[in-house]
C-alpha positions in Angstrom: -117.7 105.0 99.1 -120.1 104.1 96.2 -121.4 100.2 97.1 -123.9 98.1 94.9 -126.7 97.5 97.8 -129.7 95.4 97.2 -132.3 95.2 99.6 -129.9 96.8 101.3 -127.3 94.9 102.1 -124.2 95.4 100.3 -122.1 92.8 98.4 -119.4 95.0 96.0 -118.1 97.9 95.9 -117.8 98.9 92.2 -115.5 101.1 90.1 -112.6 99.8 93.1 -110.3 98.6 90.2 -107.3 95.3 91.9 -109.0 96.2 95.8 -110.1 93.5 97.1 -112.1 93.0 100.2 -110.8 90.5 102.5 -113.3 89.1 105.5 -113.2 86.6 108.0 -116.2 85.6 109.8 -117.0 84.4 113.4 -113.5 85.1 115.2 -111.4 86.5 116.7 -110.4 83.1 117.9 -106.4 82.3 119.8 -105.9 79.4 118.1 -106.3 81.0 114.3 -106.9 85.1 114.3 -103.0 85.5 115.5 -102.0 83.7 112.7 -104.2 85.2 110.5 -102.9 88.5 111.1 -99.2 87.4 110.8 -100.2 86.6 107.0 -102.0 89.6 106.2 -99.3 91.9 107.8 -96.4 90.0 104.8 -98.5 91.1 101.9 -98.8 95.0 103.8 -102.9 92.9 103.3 -106.0 95.2 105.5 -109.7 92.9 106.0 -112.5 93.1 108.3 -112.4 90.8 110.8 -116.9 90.6 111.3 -116.1 89.4 115.2 -118.4 87.7 117.2 -119.2 89.0 120.6 -119.1 86.5 123.2 -116.0 86.1 121.5 -114.2 89.7 121.9 -116.1 89.2 125.4 -113.8 86.5 126.3 -110.7 87.7 123.9 -110.3 91.4 124.8 -106.8 91.8 123.7 -107.0 89.9 120.0 -109.0 92.4 118.6 -107.5 95.1 119.9 -104.8 93.1 118.3 -106.9 93.7 115.5 -107.6 97.6 115.2 -103.5 98.1 116.4 -103.4 96.7 112.8 -105.4 98.8 110.4 -107.6 96.5 109.7 -111.2 96.9 110.6 -114.1 95.0 111.7 -117.4 94.4 112.2 -120.8 93.3 114.1 -121.6 89.3 114.0 -123.7 89.1 116.1 -123.1 88.2 120.8 -123.8 84.4 119.8 -123.7 83.2 116.6 -128.0 82.9 116.4 -129.3 82.9 112.6 -131.7 85.3 111.9 -133.9 82.6 110.2 -135.0 80.8 113.5 -134.6 83.8 115.5 -137.2 86.1 116.9 -136.3 89.4 116.0 -137.0 90.8 118.8 -134.4 88.1 119.9 -132.4 88.8 117.7 -132.2 92.2 117.7 -131.1 91.9 121.1 -128.3 89.4 120.9 -127.0 92.5 118.3 -126.5 94.8 120.7 -125.1 93.2 123.4 -122.7 92.3 121.3 -122.5 96.0 120.5 -121.2 96.5 124.4 -117.8 94.8 122.9 -117.3 95.7 119.4 -117.4 99.4 118.3 -118.5 99.0 114.7 -121.3 100.1 112.3 -120.4 97.4 109.7 -122.9 94.1 110.4 -122.9 90.6 109.0 -125.9 88.4 109.9 -124.3 84.9 110.5 -124.5 82.7 108.1 -125.6 85.1 105.7 -129.5 84.7 106.6 -131.8 87.6 107.8 -135.9 88.4 108.0 -136.6 91.9 107.0 -137.8 92.4 109.5 -134.7 92.3 111.6 -133.0 93.7 108.3 -135.2 96.9 108.2 -134.9 97.3 112.8 -130.9 97.2 111.7 -130.4 99.6 108.5 -131.1 102.4 111.2 -127.1 101.2 112.6 -125.7 99.4 110.7 -123.9 99.2 106.9 -124.7 95.9 106.5 -122.1 93.9 104.4 -123.0 90.8 102.4 -120.2 88.8 99.8 -119.2 88.1 96.6 -116.8 85.6 96.2 -117.6 82.8 99.1 -114.7 80.6 100.4 -116.6 78.0 101.7 -113.0 77.7 104.4 -115.7 75.4 106.5 -116.8 73.4 104.5 -115.5 69.5 105.5 -116.5 68.6 101.6 -114.3 71.7 100.3 -110.7 70.4 99.7 -107.7 72.8 100.4 -107.6 73.8 96.7 -111.1 73.6 95.8 -110.9 76.4 98.5 -108.4 78.3 96.7 -110.1 77.9 93.6 -113.6 79.3 94.7 -111.6 82.3 95.2 -109.9 83.2 92.4 -112.6 82.0 89.2 -114.7 84.6 90.8 -113.0 87.5 92.0 -112.2 90.6 90.3 -112.1 94.2 91.6 -114.1 95.3 94.2 -115.0 91.9 95.5 -116.0 90.9 99.0 -114.1 87.9 99.7 -115.1 85.4 103.1 -113.4 83.7 105.0 -113.0 82.3 109.4 -110.6 82.7 111.6 -112.6 79.7 113.3 -111.5 76.0 113.9 -114.2 74.5 111.9 -112.0 76.5 109.0 -108.5 76.1 110.1 -107.4 73.3 107.3 -108.7 75.3 104.4 -107.9 78.0 105.3 -104.2 77.3 106.3 -103.6 76.1 102.9 -106.0 79.2 100.7 -105.1 82.1 102.7 -101.4 82.6 101.9 -102.6 81.4 97.9 -105.1 84.2 97.5 -102.5 86.6 99.3 -99.6 86.2 96.6 -102.1 85.0 93.5 -103.4 88.7 93.7 -100.8 90.4 94.9 -98.1 89.4 92.1 -101.1 90.7 89.2 -101.1 94.1 91.4 -104.0 93.8 93.5 -104.0 95.4 97.4 -106.4 94.3 100.0 -108.3 97.2 101.6 -110.7 96.9 104.5 -114.0 98.0 104.7 -114.6 101.5 106.8 -118.4 103.4 106.4 
């Protein structure tokens, strides 16, 4: 799969006509993830879930449900730590701990923050997936409609879109995700998971 790579980071998939790549960070969360899976199923949409290792450890059946329903998963560290404020050795160790629970060659750094040295180490084992469209569902200052518009104003063929299947994002997610799925499905887009 060809991708635009900047410093070994994947931001967008060119040449993917009428394909979008929904991603969900920070789960699995029992109060949120099952609802997300149900919404995706309504549109036969596939997505990629960047899971936090300690949440997978607590919710293994939810993690298995994500896979069983045909979605892909990625490593989002074990304890959702910030790369910029964590020593590289500790950061890589946290990612390695998550590998015990998340079997994937995909990695996304929490907060999109990663140091060059951390990147150099992790790119040996992972494809590092970022995004070109951020819904900002997690931001309390973002209204429901703004969250929807943050996607529809910027997403195009090949876009990697970020939502969050966590409690903090629930209000905006529950409003925007169904509308995004309907909006793009009506235009003939398909939603695919990311895999290498």
